[in-house]
N, C-alpha and C positions, 0 to 999 in steps of 0.2 A: 851764609848770608840772608837772602831772598824766600826762604822755606817757611812753612808755616810755622808759626812759635808754638800753638799746640803740638805739634808733631815732634818737636825740639823736646818740647816738655814731657811729652809720653815718654820718648828715648831715654830720658834722666831719668824718670821716675822707673823704669822697667829695668834700667842696666845699671844707674847707679844707687838710687836710694832703695829698690828691691834689695842689691845683696846688702847695702849697709841695713835694712831694717833686719832681712834675716841673720845675719854677722851680730848683734845684738839682742836679737833674742834666740840665739843658742849659746853665744858665747857663756852665760854662766851655767846652762845646762853641759857645756863643755867639760867647764871649770871644775864643777862639780862630779864630773864622771873623773876626774883625775888629769884629764887634758884631753886633747887630740889637735886635729884640723880642720881649718875653715880651705874649701876648692870654689874661687871666683873665676868664672868662664870668662873670657876674655875674646880677642881677637888678635890676628896680624892687623887692625885697622885703630888697633890700640896706639901704634905707631908712626902711622901714614894714613893722610885724611884725603880719600881725591874729590874732586868734584862730583854733586848728589848725594854724598855721602857722607859730607861734612857733620852732621847731627849727629849721627851713629857713631861714626868713629870719634867725636867729641864723648860721645857718653860712657864708648867702654876706653877712651884715654883716662877719662874721670874716676872708673872702673879700677883702673889699674894704678893709680895716685892713690888711690881710696885703698888696696892692699896693700902698697907697701906701708900707708899710715898705719892699718891695723896690723899689721904684722908686726912695728915696734908694739906699738900696747898693750896686744895679746900676750907677746911673749913672756912675759914676767909669770903669766897665768897658765903656761903651761899650756897656748895654743897655738899652732902654726899656723901660716896664711901662703896659700899659694895662689898665682897668680896662672891660670892655664891660657896659652894662645894659639889658635890657632887658626887657618886661613877658611875652607869652606868646610865643613861638617858636612856628612852623609843626613841632614835634616830636611825637613819641609822649607826651613828659610831657605834652602838652596836647590828648590827642584828645580830649577832651571840652569843651573852649572852644569856641565858636563860630567860625568862621573869618573872620568881621569883625571878632572882637575878635583877629587871629592877625596877625605879621611874616610873610610868606617867611623860612626859615634862608637861601636864598642871599639875599634882603635886605641881611639882616643881616649876611652874610660880606663884603659889596661896603660896609658902609657901616664895617666894623672893618677892614678894607683901608685903607679911605681915611681914617678916623683916625686910622690907624699911623702911614701915608707924609706925613699934616699934623703929625702931630706931639701930637697928643689924649691928653692922659694919664685922660681919662673919657669914653667912647666913649656915647652916646643913641641909643639903635638904633630908638626908636617914640616915641607919643607917651603912652604910658602911661609910658614911664621920665623922658621929657621933663616931662610937668605932675608929677612925683610933685617930681624935683630942682628945678622950678620953686618950687611948696607948699615944701620944706625954707627958701625965702629969705622966705616972707612973715612977717608979722608975727604974733606967738604970739596966739593967743584964749585968754581965759579958760578954765576947766574948767566946763562948763553943772553946773547945779545943780539 
């Protein structure tokens, strides 16, 4: 709520409008080649929004909704859309995260390809994303007072 609006807009441009523009640009090419797949790289933060990371998490949640919407729109054109969720991937962005909390980018790529090949709409690339997804199915608990 109190963050820099320019930063929020930058994150939405990168994480929502970027995938939207790429999908719009490539969908006709993919369709023209007889179909194929789009993979949107999201985050476990698509599902929860910790203080201090709200705009990033909101941009990833919007990209998750975009994945669902474009999946429905592109399916009749022979194009599948998969959403890849991951906690910490070993990239420059996660340089300060301990190694034992990150998954190797090559492992994420292999899981993404396997997920696309097996027709998964949602690919959970690490224990963090699997834990968060499972937690969403848990019985809601009352707020602590």
